N, C-alpha and C positions, 0 to 999 in steps of 0.2 A: 383461295387464290383469285386475285383480281385479273380480269382480262386486260391486255395491253390496249392503249388507245388506238383508234384507227389511224393508219398511216396518212390519211388525207387531212387529219388535223395537224396543222403546222402552227406552232406558237411563235410568232415573231419576237425577237429579243427587244424588250422595251428600252434597253439601254442604248440602242442604236437609232432610235427614232428622233426626228427633229424636236418633238415635244419634250422628250426627256432632256435633250441638250439645253433647251431653254430653261427647264426647271433647274438644271445644274448651275447655269449662269445666274439665275435669280437667287438661288440659295447661297452661292459664293459671294454675291454682292451683299446679301443680308449679313452673312457671317463676317465679312471684311469690315463692314460698318460697325458691328458690335465688338469686334476684336481687332482693332487696327494694330499693325505691326510696330508702328512708331508711337507707342503710347507715351504720354508724359510721365515724368518721374512721380512716384507716389509721394504725397505730402504726409501721409499718416506714418506714425512711428511703428505701428504693428501691421504685419501682413494680413491681408484679408483673403479669405478662402471662399469660393462659391459654396453656398449651402442651400441647394434647391429642394428643401424638405419642409413638410408641414411642422408648424410650431404651435404649441398651445400657450396662450397668454391668459393668465388668471389675474383679475384685479386684486388689489390688496386693500385692507381696511384703513381707517384713519391713523393707525399706529405705523403705517408704511411697511408692514411686513406680513401680517396675517392674511392668508387667502380669504377673499370675500367676494361673492358674486359669481356670475356665470362666465365661464371660460370662452375665449374667442380663438378660433383657429386661423392662423395667418400662413403665408407662404414665404419661406426664407429666401434671402438674396445672398448676403455675405455674413461670414462669421469671423471674428478675430478673437484674440485672447482677452480683449477688453470690452467687446460689445457685439452687437448684432444689427443687421439691417433686414427688412422684410417688407412684403406687400400685403395690403388688406383692402377690402371693398368698401369700408365705411370709416368715417372718422372715429378715432379712439378718444373717449372722454377721460382717460386716465393718464397720469404721469408716471406712476410706479405700478409695475406688474411683475408677476412671476412668469418667466419664460421657461417652459418645459420642453426639452429636446430629447429625442430618442437616440440612443447610441446604436452602433452597428450590431451590437449584441442584444438589442431589444430592451436594454435598461433605460431608465429615465433619469436625466440629470436636470436640475432646475437652478435658476439664477434670479435673484431680485434684480430688476433692470429699471433704470431711470430713462424713460423715453424722452429724449431732448430735441428731436427734430421730426418734421413731417413735411411732405410735399405732395401736392395734387398732381396726378398724371393724366395724360390726354384721354385715356379710355375710361375715365371715371373711377379709377382706383387710386390708392394712396401708397406712398412709399415712406416708411418711418424707420427709426432706429434709435439706439441708445447705448448707454454704458452699463456693463454689469457692475453691480454694487457688492454682491456677495453670493456665494453658493448657498442654497437653501434646500430643505427637504422638498421633494415634489409634492404638490397639493394632492389630497386624497381624491381619487376619481369619483365623480358623482357630486362633488362639492366644489367644482371649479376646475 
């Protein structure tokens, strides 16, 4: 049985401090800039869904389908029924790769993807994306 803390220790509520109020104001400003209420109409045909998960990208060989080379882990941004957007720290020298994504049940699904766009971001990272070409078997772990 643990002894009760001494009555002289009074822990002030952090949520009522001026510093906490300023934090709330700053976070609200950040979120309102990232998620404005009056967003423009989506131009894309397919809905995009946030996908903040790690994704394994495996290069493919000259045949455009066979896994070949070392896999790269990237950070997902959006997922749609037709494609994927993600962030990565270095330029990707490949146009076609196999994107392996883990399901909620821990299974792996994989897609051959054609990476058709890339842009450099301010903090030294890149944002890229592409279209799914077909569902493929996940690459064997250890081979990419």
